[in-house]
C-alpha positions as CSV (number, residue, x, y, z in Angstrom):
1,M,0.0,0.0,0.0
2,I,1.4,3.4,-1.0
3,V,-0.3,6.5,0.5
4,G,0.1,9.7,-1.5
5,G,-0.3,10.9,-5.0
6,G,2.9,12.5,-5.9
7,L,6.0,11.6,-7.8
8,A,7.3,9.4,-4.9
9,A,4.2,7.2,-5.1
10,A,4.6,6.7,-8.9
11,R,8.4,6.0,-8.7
12,T,7.9,3.6,-5.8
13,A,5.3,1.6,-7.6
14,E,7.4,1.5,-10.8
15,Q,10.5,0.4,-8.9
16,L,8.6,-2.4,-7.1
17,R,7.5,-3.8,-10.4
18,R,10.9,-3.4,-12.0
19,S,12.3,-5.3,-9.1
20,E,9.9,-8.1,-9.9
21,Y,7.8,-7.7,-6.8
22,A,4.7,-9.7,-7.7
23,G,2.4,-8.8,-4.8
24,A,-0.5,-6.4,-4.8
25,I,0.3,-2.7,-5.1
26,T,-2.3,-0.1,-4.3
27,I,-1.7,3.7,-4.5
28,V,-4.2,5.7,-2.4
29,S,-4.5,9.4,-3.1
30,D,-7.0,12.1,-2.3
31,E,-6.1,13.7,-5.6
32,E,-8.5,13.2,-8.5
33,H,-5.8,12.4,-11.1
34,L,-2.8,10.1,-11.4
35,P,0.4,10.8,-9.5
36,Y,2.2,13.8,-10.9
37,D,5.4,15.7,-10.6
38,R,4.5,18.9,-8.6
39,P,7.6,21.1,-9.3
40,P,7.0,21.2,-13.1
41,L,3.3,21.8,-12.4
42,S,4.2,24.9,-10.5
43,K,6.6,26.2,-13.2
44,E,6.3,24.7,-16.6
45,V,2.5,24.3,-16.7
46,L,1.9,27.8,-15.4
47,R,4.2,29.1,-18.2
48,S,2.3,26.9,-20.7
49,E,5.4,24.9,-21.5
50,T,3.7,21.6,-20.9
51,D,0.4,20.2,-19.9
52,D,1.6,16.7,-18.9
53,V,3.2,16.4,-15.5
54,T,2.2,12.8,-15.1
55,P,5.5,10.8,-15.0
56,T,3.8,7.5,-15.5
57,P,1.0,6.9,-18.0
58,A,-2.3,5.3,-17.0
59,E,-1.4,2.3,-19.2
60,F,1.6,1.5,-17.0
61,Y,-0.6,1.0,-13.9
62,T,-3.0,-1.2,-15.9
63,E,-0.2,-3.3,-17.5
64,K,1.7,-3.8,-14.2
65,D,-1.4,-4.6,-12.2
66,I,-1.2,-1.6,-9.9
67,T,-4.4,-0.3,-8.4
68,V,-4.7,3.4,-8.2
69,L,-7.5,4.7,-5.9
70,L,-8.1,8.4,-6.6
71,G,-10.2,11.0,-4.8
72,N,-10.5,9.0,-1.6
73,G,-7.5,9.7,0.6
74,A,-6.2,8.1,3.8
75,R,-7.8,9.4,7.0
76,S,-6.5,7.1,9.7
77,L,-4.2,4.2,10.2
78,D,-4.3,1.3,12.6
79,T,-0.9,-0.2,12.6
80,A,-1.8,-3.1,15.0
81,A,-4.7,-4.2,12.7
82,Q,-2.8,-3.2,9.5
83,T,-5.7,-1.2,8.2
84,L,-6.0,2.1,6.5
85,T,-9.3,4.0,6.7
86,L,-10.2,6.1,3.7
87,A,-12.1,9.4,3.6
88,D,-15.3,7.6,2.6
89,G,-15.0,5.3,5.7
90,S,-14.0,2.2,3.9
91,E,-11.0,0.2,5.2
92,L,-8.2,-1.4,3.3
93,G,-5.9,-4.0,4.8
94,Y,-2.2,-4.0,4.0
95,D,1.0,-6.1,4.5
96,E,3.4,-3.2,4.0
97,L,2.8,0.5,4.0
98,I,4.7,3.3,2.4
C-alpha cells in the first residue's frame, strides 16, 4: 500500500514492479488524477510549456497490475490491525505501507 499521489508514489510503484515484486500494489490518493510531478506543475505548466506532468501513463498501472484509488485519501491508520481507513469510511488491509 502506497499512500500519496505525488512523484514518490509513482516511482515507488514503478521500482517495485521493475524489481519483480509480484504482490498487490495499491496507491491511495485524495487527488482526482494520477500521481504527478509537482515542481513542473508549478513552473512549466503555469508558463504553458507543458500540460503533462504525469511521470507514469495510466497504461503502465494497468499493464503492471497496480491499483490506483483516486479521490479517496487516507484518513486514519491502525498499525496493529494493519488497516487504512479512507475518507469515505472504507477500510483497506495491507501487509506493508509506504
